[in-house]
GUZA-633397 format. One record per residue (C-alpha): residue in one letter; x, y, z. Coordinates in nm, 3 decimals, decimal comma. Example, Ala and Ser with C-alpha at 12.3 -4.5 7.8 and 13.67 -1.06 7.14 Angstrom:
<sites>
<site rest="A" X="1,230" Y="-0,450" Z="0,780"/>
<site rest="S" X="1,367" Y="-0,106" Z="0,714"/>
</sites>
This chain:
<sites>
<site rest="M" X="1,290" Y="0,688" Z="-4,057"/>
<site rest="L" X="0,921" Y="0,628" Z="-4,006"/>
<site rest="S" X="0,715" Y="0,777" Z="-4,287"/>
<site rest="P" X="0,424" Y="0,989" Z="-4,165"/>
<site rest="S" X="0,079" Y="0,894" Z="-4,282"/>
<site rest="R" X="-0,214" Y="1,131" Z="-4,292"/>
<site rest="G" X="-0,454" Y="0,843" Z="-4,228"/>
<site rest="L" X="-0,273" Y="0,697" Z="-3,925"/>
<site rest="T" X="-0,509" Y="0,589" Z="-3,645"/>
<site rest="Y" X="-0,284" Y="0,355" Z="-3,442"/>
<site rest="L" X="0,080" Y="0,407" Z="-3,341"/>
<site rest="R" X="0,309" Y="0,202" Z="-3,118"/>
<site rest="L" X="0,600" Y="0,434" Z="-3,045"/>
<site rest="N" X="0,924" Y="0,321" Z="-2,881"/>
<site rest="A" X="1,121" Y="0,608" Z="-3,026"/>
<site rest="R" X="1,485" Y="0,686" Z="-2,956"/>
<site rest="F" X="1,492" Y="0,990" Z="-3,180"/>
<site rest="L" X="1,303" Y="1,311" Z="-3,121"/>
<site rest="D" X="1,260" Y="1,366" Z="-3,495"/>
<site rest="V" X="1,007" Y="1,085" Z="-3,503"/>
<site rest="V" X="0,758" Y="1,273" Z="-3,288"/>
<site rest="K" X="0,802" Y="1,608" Z="-3,464"/>
<site rest="H" X="0,599" Y="1,512" Z="-3,770"/>
<site rest="S" X="0,268" Y="1,691" Z="-3,731"/>
<site rest="E" X="0,117" Y="1,452" Z="-3,987"/>
<site rest="F" X="0,115" Y="1,177" Z="-3,724"/>
<site rest="W" X="-0,126" Y="1,347" Z="-3,491"/>
<site rest="G" X="-0,425" Y="1,458" Z="-3,697"/>
<site rest="T" X="-0,607" Y="1,124" Z="-3,721"/>
<site rest="L" X="-0,444" Y="0,924" Z="-3,441"/>
<site rest="Q" X="-0,691" Y="0,741" Z="-3,216"/>
<site rest="D" X="-0,474" Y="0,485" Z="-3,031"/>
<site rest="L" X="-0,121" Y="0,556" Z="-2,906"/>
<site rest="H" X="0,114" Y="0,317" Z="-2,723"/>
<site rest="V" X="0,428" Y="0,483" Z="-2,587"/>
<site rest="G" X="0,740" Y="0,351" Z="-2,415"/>
<site rest="E" X="0,662" Y="-0,021" Z="-2,397"/>
<site rest="S" X="1,018" Y="-0,123" Z="-2,489"/>
<site rest="A" X="1,317" Y="-0,110" Z="-2,257"/>
<site rest="L" X="1,505" Y="0,056" Z="-2,546"/>
<site rest="A" X="1,263" Y="0,346" Z="-2,556"/>
<site rest="D" X="1,395" Y="0,690" Z="-2,470"/>
<site rest="P" X="1,184" Y="0,809" Z="-2,171"/>
<site rest="H" X="1,234" Y="1,174" Z="-2,261"/>
<site rest="V" X="1,122" Y="1,125" Z="-2,620"/>
<site rest="C" X="0,822" Y="0,916" Z="-2,511"/>
<site rest="E" X="0,721" Y="1,179" Z="-2,257"/>
<site rest="I" X="0,726" Y="1,444" Z="-2,530"/>
<site rest="A" X="0,522" Y="1,212" Z="-2,751"/>
<site rest="A" X="0,255" Y="1,170" Z="-2,480"/>
<site rest="N" X="0,232" Y="1,545" Z="-2,423"/>
<site rest="T" X="0,224" Y="1,609" Z="-2,799"/>
<site rest="A" X="-0,049" Y="1,352" Z="-2,856"/>
<site rest="L" X="-0,276" Y="1,499" Z="-2,592"/>
<site rest="S" X="-0,227" Y="1,852" Z="-2,720"/>
<site rest="R" X="-0,257" Y="1,774" Z="-3,094"/>
<site rest="C" X="-0,461" Y="1,454" Z="-3,130"/>
<site rest="Q" X="-0,817" Y="1,573" Z="-3,109"/>
<site rest="R" X="-0,941" Y="1,224" Z="-3,204"/>
<site rest="L" X="-0,728" Y="1,031" Z="-2,952"/>
<site rest="E" X="-0,940" Y="0,778" Z="-2,762"/>
<site rest="S" X="-0,681" Y="0,542" Z="-2,613"/>
<site rest="L" X="-0,342" Y="0,618" Z="-2,456"/>
<site rest="H" X="-0,109" Y="0,348" Z="-2,319"/>
<site rest="I" X="0,208" Y="0,448" Z="-2,132"/>
<site rest="G" X="0,458" Y="0,162" Z="-2,099"/>
<site rest="T" X="0,697" Y="0,091" Z="-1,816"/>
<site rest="A" X="0,983" Y="0,267" Z="-1,994"/>
<site rest="T" X="0,810" Y="0,601" Z="-1,945"/>
<site rest="R" X="0,697" Y="0,776" Z="-1,629"/>
<site rest="W" X="0,408" Y="0,996" Z="-1,732"/>
<site rest="P" X="0,257" Y="1,214" Z="-1,608"/>
<site rest="N" X="0,532" Y="1,331" Z="-1,376"/>
<site rest="A" X="0,639" Y="1,636" Z="-1,178"/>
<site rest="N" X="0,746" Y="1,820" Z="-1,494"/>
<site rest="S" X="0,441" Y="1,739" Z="-1,705"/>
<site rest="P" X="0,212" Y="2,026" Z="-1,798"/>
<site rest="T" X="-0,155" Y="2,002" Z="-1,709"/>
<site rest="V" X="-0,330" Y="1,877" Z="-2,022"/>
<site rest="S" X="-0,695" Y="1,826" Z="-2,111"/>
<site rest="H" X="-0,849" Y="1,596" Z="-2,367"/>
<site rest="N" X="-1,220" Y="1,577" Z="-2,442"/>
<site rest="K" X="-1,219" Y="1,254" Z="-2,645"/>
<site rest="L" X="-0,994" Y="1,026" Z="-2,438"/>
<site rest="L" X="-1,183" Y="0,713" Z="-2,324"/>
<site rest="N" X="-0,908" Y="0,475" Z="-2,214"/>
<site rest="A" X="-0,580" Y="0,557" Z="-2,037"/>
<site rest="Q" X="-0,312" Y="0,319" Z="-1,913"/>
<site rest="L" X="-0,059" Y="0,522" Z="-1,716"/>
<site rest="H" X="0,274" Y="0,450" Z="-1,550"/>
<site rest="C" X="0,319" Y="0,715" Z="-1,284"/>
<site rest="H" X="0,280" Y="0,810" Z="-0,921"/>
<site rest="P" X="-0,088" Y="0,870" Z="-0,835"/>
<site rest="R" X="-0,009" Y="1,220" Z="-0,709"/>
<site rest="Y" X="0,042" Y="1,334" Z="-1,070"/>
<site rest="L" X="-0,301" Y="1,224" Z="-1,192"/>
<site rest="G" X="-0,426" Y="1,577" Z="-1,138"/>
<site rest="Q" X="-0,217" Y="1,691" Z="-1,434"/>
<site rest="L" X="-0,446" Y="1,506" Z="-1,677"/>
<site rest="R" X="-0,804" Y="1,615" Z="-1,735"/>
<site rest="A" X="-1,023" Y="1,377" Z="-1,936"/>
<site rest="P" X="-1,394" Y="1,430" Z="-1,866"/>
<site rest="L" X="-1,508" Y="1,138" Z="-2,086"/>
<site rest="L" X="-1,251" Y="0,885" Z="-1,963"/>
<site rest="K" X="-1,420" Y="0,551" Z="-1,889"/>
<site rest="I" X="-1,124" Y="0,319" Z="-1,824"/>
<site rest="L" X="-0,823" Y="0,411" Z="-1,609"/>
<site rest="D" X="-0,533" Y="0,173" Z="-1,546"/>
<site rest="I" X="-0,251" Y="0,308" Z="-1,329"/>
<site rest="T" X="0,073" Y="0,138" Z="-1,228"/>
<site rest="E" X="0,318" Y="0,294" Z="-0,985"/>
<site rest="F" X="0,675" Y="0,286" Z="-1,108"/>
<site rest="Q" X="0,816" Y="0,207" Z="-0,765"/>
<site rest="Q" X="0,719" Y="0,161" Z="-0,402"/>
<site rest="S" X="0,613" Y="0,508" Z="-0,306"/>
<site rest="T" X="0,566" Y="0,707" Z="0,008"/>
<site rest="E" X="0,227" Y="0,744" Z="0,170"/>
<site rest="C" X="-0,043" Y="0,865" Z="-0,063"/>
<site rest="T" X="-0,376" Y="0,950" Z="0,096"/>
<site rest="S" X="-0,511" Y="1,225" Z="-0,128"/>
<site rest="V" X="-0,506" Y="1,262" Z="-0,508"/>
<site rest="D" X="-0,687" Y="1,504" Z="-0,735"/>
<site rest="T" X="-0,911" Y="1,280" Z="-0,947"/>
<site rest="S" X="-1,164" Y="1,548" Z="-1,036"/>
<site rest="G" X="-1,041" Y="1,537" Z="-1,396"/>
<site rest="F" X="-1,197" Y="1,190" Z="-1,443"/>
<site rest="P" X="-1,562" Y="1,223" Z="-1,339"/>
<site rest="A" X="-1,685" Y="0,950" Z="-1,578"/>
<site rest="V" X="-1,445" Y="0,664" Z="-1,491"/>
<site rest="E" X="-1,632" Y="0,334" Z="-1,466"/>
<site rest="K" X="-1,342" Y="0,086" Z="-1,458"/>
<site rest="L" X="-1,035" Y="0,142" Z="-1,239"/>
<site rest="T" X="-0,733" Y="-0,090" Z="-1,226"/>
<site rest="A" X="-0,460" Y="0,019" Z="-0,985"/>
<site rest="W" X="-0,125" Y="-0,131" Z="-0,888"/>
<site rest="T" X="-0,040" Y="0,085" Z="-0,590"/>
<site rest="S" X="0,147" Y="0,062" Z="-0,263"/>
<site rest="D" X="-0,106" Y="0,280" Z="-0,079"/>
<site rest="P" X="-0,472" Y="0,239" Z="-0,190"/>
<site rest="R" X="-0,595" Y="0,512" Z="0,045"/>
<site rest="W" X="-0,591" Y="0,766" Z="-0,238"/>
<site rest="I" X="-0,854" Y="0,557" Z="-0,420"/>
<site rest="Y" X="-1,093" Y="0,574" Z="-0,126"/>
<site rest="G" X="-1,041" Y="0,947" Z="-0,093"/>
<site rest="S" X="-1,112" Y="0,999" Z="-0,464"/>
<site rest="K" X="-1,411" Y="1,121" Z="-0,662"/>
<site rest="F" X="-1,462" Y="0,792" Z="-0,851"/>
<site rest="S" X="-1,834" Y="0,791" Z="-0,785"/>
<site rest="N" X="-1,934" Y="0,602" Z="-1,103"/>
<site rest="L" X="-1,717" Y="0,292" Z="-1,068"/>
<site rest="I" X="-1,872" Y="-0,038" Z="-1,172"/>
<site rest="S" X="-1,542" Y="-0,232" Z="-1,190"/>
<site rest="L" X="-1,253" Y="-0,204" Z="-0,942"/>
<site rest="S" X="-0,923" Y="-0,391" Z="-0,925"/>
<site rest="I" X="-0,661" Y="-0,310" Z="-0,659"/>
<site rest="T" X="-0,322" Y="-0,476" Z="-0,636"/>
<site rest="S" X="-0,119" Y="-0,364" Z="-0,337"/>
<site rest="P" X="0,175" Y="-0,604" Z="-0,299"/>
<site rest="Y" X="0,362" Y="-0,405" Z="-0,039"/>
<site rest="H" X="0,273" Y="-0,479" Z="0,321"/>
<site rest="R" X="0,153" Y="-0,133" Z="0,418"/>
<site rest="I" X="-0,193" Y="-0,267" Z="0,505"/>
<site rest="V" X="-0,151" Y="-0,470" Z="0,822"/>
<site rest="A" X="-0,366" Y="-0,631" Z="1,088"/>
<site rest="D" X="-0,133" Y="-0,512" Z="1,364"/>
<site rest="T" X="0,052" Y="-0,178" Z="1,355"/>
<site rest="H" X="0,329" Y="-0,306" Z="1,582"/>
<site rest="W" X="0,559" Y="-0,319" Z="1,278"/>
<site rest="G" X="0,422" Y="-0,006" Z="1,118"/>
<site rest="G" X="0,169" Y="0,033" Z="0,840"/>
<site rest="V" X="-0,200" Y="0,114" Z="0,849"/>
<site rest="L" X="-0,501" Y="-0,088" Z="0,958"/>
<site rest="P" X="-0,752" Y="-0,210" Z="0,698"/>
<site rest="N" X="-1,029" Y="0,014" Z="0,835"/>
<site rest="E" X="-0,799" Y="0,312" Z="0,776"/>
<site rest="V" X="-0,778" Y="0,219" Z="0,408"/>
<site rest="F" X="-1,110" Y="0,070" Z="0,299"/>
<site rest="V" X="-1,416" Y="0,289" Z="0,354"/>
<site rest="P" X="-1,744" Y="0,100" Z="0,407"/>
<site rest="N" X="-1,991" Y="0,140" Z="0,118"/>
<site rest="A" X="-1,742" Y="0,359" Z="-0,067"/>
<site rest="F" X="-1,835" Y="0,222" Z="-0,410"/>
<site rest="P" X="-2,196" Y="0,101" Z="-0,404"/>
<site rest="L" X="-2,219" Y="0,076" Z="-0,785"/>
<site rest="V" X="-1,927" Y="-0,166" Z="-0,824"/>
<site rest="E" X="-2,036" Y="-0,500" Z="-0,969"/>
<site rest="E" X="-1,698" Y="-0,659" Z="-1,041"/>
<site rest="V" X="-1,405" Y="-0,641" Z="-0,802"/>
<site rest="K" X="-1,060" Y="-0,788" Z="-0,756"/>
<site rest="F" X="-0,849" Y="-0,736" Z="-0,444"/>
<site rest="H" X="-0,489" Y="-0,858" Z="-0,436"/>
<site rest="V" X="-0,366" Y="-0,744" Z="-0,097"/>
<site rest="A" X="-0,225" Y="-0,876" Z="0,231"/>
<site rest="S" X="-0,331" Y="-1,229" Z="0,319"/>
<site rest="T" X="-0,537" Y="-1,152" Z="0,630"/>
<site rest="D" X="-0,910" Y="-1,205" Z="0,672"/>
<site rest="I" X="-0,960" Y="-0,866" Z="0,835"/>
<site rest="T" X="-0,814" Y="-0,698" Z="0,527"/>
<site rest="F" X="-1,043" Y="-0,873" Z="0,280"/>
<site rest="I" X="-1,350" Y="-0,827" Z="0,499"/>
<site rest="A" X="-1,284" Y="-0,452" Z="0,512"/>
<site rest="A" X="-1,216" Y="-0,444" Z="0,138"/>
<site rest="L" X="-1,540" Y="-0,626" Z="0,049"/>
<site rest="E" X="-1,742" Y="-0,405" Z="0,282"/>
<site rest="S" X="-1,639" Y="-0,114" Z="0,060"/>
<site rest="V" X="-1,817" Y="-0,273" Z="-0,239"/>
<site rest="P" X="-2,142" Y="-0,401" Z="-0,083"/>
<site rest="N" X="-2,319" Y="-0,479" Z="-0,412"/>
<site rest="A" X="-2,036" Y="-0,664" Z="-0,587"/>
<site rest="Q" X="-2,155" Y="-0,958" Z="-0,797"/>
<site rest="K" X="-1,825" Y="-1,094" Z="-0,928"/>
<site rest="I" X="-1,552" Y="-1,118" Z="-0,663"/>
<site rest="T" X="-1,189" Y="-1,222" Z="-0,699"/>
<site rest="I" X="-0,963" Y="-1,214" Z="-0,394"/>
<site rest="V" X="-0,595" Y="-1,299" Z="-0,411"/>
<site rest="P" X="-0,410" Y="-1,337" Z="-0,080"/>
<site rest="G" X="-0,067" Y="-1,174" Z="-0,072"/>
<site rest="V" X="0,265" Y="-1,354" Z="-0,091"/>
<site rest="L" X="0,306" Y="-1,407" Z="0,284"/>
<site rest="P" X="0,166" Y="-1,749" Z="0,386"/>
<site rest="N" X="-0,130" Y="-1,751" Z="0,621"/>
<site rest="P" X="-0,245" Y="-2,105" Z="0,710"/>
<site rest="N" X="-0,549" Y="-1,963" Z="0,892"/>
<site rest="F" X="-0,672" Y="-1,759" Z="0,598"/>
<site rest="G" X="-1,044" Y="-1,781" Z="0,527"/>
<site rest="Q" X="-1,165" Y="-1,899" Z="0,866"/>
<site rest="D" X="-1,311" Y="-1,556" Z="0,949"/>
<site rest="L" X="-1,377" Y="-1,439" Z="0,592"/>
<site rest="L" X="-1,580" Y="-1,733" Z="0,462"/>
<site rest="P" X="-1,848" Y="-1,720" Z="0,737"/>
<site rest="R" X="-1,903" Y="-1,353" Z="0,645"/>
<site rest="L" X="-1,992" Y="-1,459" Z="0,288"/>
<site rest="S" X="-2,298" Y="-1,644" Z="0,416"/>
<site rest="G" X="-2,558" Y="-1,597" Z="0,683"/>
<site rest="P" X="-2,826" Y="-1,332" Z="0,740"/>
<site rest="E" X="-2,797" Y="-0,961" Z="0,668"/>
<site rest="P" X="-2,645" Y="-0,735" Z="0,791"/>
<site rest="F" X="-2,381" Y="-0,989" Z="0,897"/>
<site rest="V" X="-2,323" Y="-1,115" Z="0,544"/>
<site rest="I" X="-2,098" Y="-0,913" Z="0,313"/>
<site rest="C" X="-2,168" Y="-0,878" Z="-0,059"/>
<site rest="P" X="-2,510" Y="-1,051" Z="-0,044"/>
<site rest="K" X="-2,553" Y="-1,004" Z="-0,421"/>
<site rest="A" X="-2,239" Y="-1,200" Z="-0,507"/>
<site rest="Q" X="-2,287" Y="-1,446" Z="-0,793"/>
<site rest="R" X="-1,930" Y="-1,552" Z="-0,867"/>
<site rest="I" X="-1,653" Y="-1,587" Z="-0,610"/>
<site rest="Q" X="-1,294" Y="-1,680" Z="-0,679"/>
<site rest="I" X="-1,011" Y="-1,713" Z="-0,426"/>
<site rest="G" X="-0,660" Y="-1,722" Z="-0,567"/>
<site rest="I" X="-0,535" Y="-1,719" Z="-0,924"/>
<site rest="R" X="-0,336" Y="-1,967" Z="-1,126"/>
<site rest="L" X="0,003" Y="-1,822" Z="-1,030"/>
<site rest="E" X="-0,087" Y="-1,741" Z="-0,669"/>
<site rest="C" X="-0,279" Y="-2,024" Z="-0,506"/>
<site rest="L" X="-0,442" Y="-2,020" Z="-0,166"/>
<site rest="D" X="-0,194" Y="-2,135" Z="0,099"/>
<site rest="A" X="-0,431" Y="-2,254" Z="0,370"/>
<site rest="S" X="-0,577" Y="-2,573" Z="0,513"/>
<site rest="K" X="-0,802" Y="-2,739" Z="0,257"/>
<site rest="D" X="-0,951" Y="-2,971" Z="0,524"/>
<site rest="I" X="-1,058" Y="-2,672" Z="0,736"/>
<site rest="L" X="-1,179" Y="-2,443" Z="0,459"/>
<site rest="E" X="-1,376" Y="-2,681" Z="0,239"/>
<site rest="P" X="-1,658" Y="-2,727" Z="0,494"/>
<site rest="L" X="-1,679" Y="-2,348" Z="0,527"/>
<site rest="V" X="-1,698" Y="-2,313" Z="0,149"/>
<site rest="Q" X="-1,978" Y="-2,570" Z="0,139"/>
<site rest="T" X="-2,164" Y="-2,372" Z="0,406"/>
<site rest="V" X="-2,142" Y="-2,058" Z="0,193"/>
<site rest="V" X="-2,273" Y="-2,246" Z="-0,111"/>
<site rest="D" X="-2,557" Y="-2,412" Z="0,085"/>
<site rest="D" X="-2,663" Y="-2,095" Z="0,267"/>
<site rest="R" X="-2,676" Y="-1,894" Z="-0,053"/>
<site rest="Q" X="-2,885" Y="-2,162" Z="-0,219"/>
<site rest="R" X="-3,128" Y="-2,190" Z="0,071"/>
<site rest="G" X="-3,156" Y="-1,812" Z="0,086"/>
<site rest="G" X="-3,279" Y="-1,792" Z="-0,271"/>
<site rest="S" X="-2,964" Y="-1,635" Z="-0,416"/>
<site rest="P" X="-2,752" Y="-1,934" Z="-0,529"/>
<site rest="L" X="-2,400" Y="-1,873" Z="-0,647"/>
<site rest="E" X="-2,321" Y="-1,926" Z="-1,014"/>
<site rest="S" X="-1,966" Y="-2,032" Z="-0,931"/>
<site rest="F" X="-1,723" Y="-2,060" Z="-0,642"/>
<site rest="I" X="-1,364" Y="-2,135" Z="-0,743"/>
<site rest="I" X="-1,056" Y="-2,182" Z="-0,529"/>
<site rest="Y" X="-0,703" Y="-2,224" Z="-0,660"/>
<site rest="W" X="-0,530" Y="-2,468" Z="-0,426"/>
<site rest="P" X="-0,159" Y="-2,555" Z="-0,438"/>
<site rest="R" X="-0,057" Y="-2,832" Z="-0,674"/>
<site rest="P" X="-0,137" Y="-3,107" Z="-0,750"/>
<site rest="I" X="-0,496" Y="-2,987" Z="-0,690"/>
<site rest="L" X="-0,474" Y="-2,661" Z="-0,878"/>
<site rest="M" X="-0,830" Y="-2,544" Z="-0,930"/>
<site rest="K" X="-1,154" Y="-2,670" Z="-0,782"/>
<site rest="E" X="-1,500" Y="-2,541" Z="-0,865"/>
<site rest="Y" X="-1,758" Y="-2,587" Z="-0,590"/>
<site rest="V" X="-2,063" Y="-2,476" Z="-0,792"/>
<site rest="K" X="-2,155" Y="-2,549" Z="-1,149"/>
<site rest="H" X="-2,251" Y="-2,247" Z="-1,357"/>
<site rest="E" X="-2,619" Y="-2,339" Z="-1,355"/>
<site rest="G" X="-2,614" Y="-2,325" Z="-0,974"/>
<site rest="D" X="-2,592" Y="-2,697" Z="-0,886"/>
<site rest="V" X="-2,369" Y="-2,779" Z="-0,593"/>
<site rest="V" X="-2,065" Y="-2,986" Z="-0,676"/>
<site rest="G" X="-2,024" Y="-3,281" Z="-0,443"/>
</sites>
C-alpha cells in the first residue's frame, strides 16, 4: 500500500485499488498528477482520482490523463479549478465543457477513438489557453471555439474527413479552417490530409505564423506542394504567412512523398523571394524519403544553401 505523504507534490497514479485514492493526505499539497498512463490502470479508479484531485487539490497546476482513462466523460461532474495551468486530457471534445479552468495556459487533448462529427464545443471554461495541441478526427470544433489567445496551435487529424472532393463524403477544407481565425498564433503544426488545398486553407487561418510545420497525411500524393509552395512566396495578399521564419515539411517518421525534382526549384523560389523581399527565412527543412532523409535549404543565419 502506498504511504500517504503530507508533503507530496507529484503523483503518478496507475491505481487498481480504490483505497489508494481515498487518503485525503495525498491531495493537500499535490501540484502535478499523472493518472491512467498504464494499460493495467483501472479506468474507474483513475476517473475517481481525477475528479478527487480537482475537487480537493487547491494547489494542482498540472493534470495528465493517460490513454487508460477517458476523462472527462458523459458521467463526469462539472468541476472548476482556479490554479490549473496545464491539462493533458484523453476524452471526446464534447466533454470539455465539464472542466472549468480560467487560468489554464496549456491544453493537450487526444480523442480516444474516431468520433462522429464535432462542430461545436463549449470552451468558455478555458479563456486563457495559449497553447493547444489536439489529436482529433474533426477539427471544426477548434475553429468554432473561444480560443482567442492562442499563440501555439498543433492539429493532428489522421482520419480523412477533410477532403478536396466531397464525392466520397467528408467536408471541404474551407468548411473546417476559418481564415484569420487565430491571428496571434506564432507557432503552428498541421498534420492533416496530404492535399495542397487543405494546407493552404489551414495556413490562411494563422496569417501571422512564424514557425510552420506541415505533415502530409498517410495517403501518397505525388503532386503535393506544387500549389502550396508558390503561395509561400510572392507579393501580398497572394502570399500566405508572410511573417514565416522557419518552415518544415514532413517529420522524421513521415517524409514527404512527392517529386523532389519538381519541388526543389519551387522551394528555391520561396527562399529567394523571401530574401529579396527583405524577410529571409531562418530555415526551410524538408524530410524526403530515404536515403535522403532531411535536407535544409537555408542556414540558420539566413544564407541560402546551394
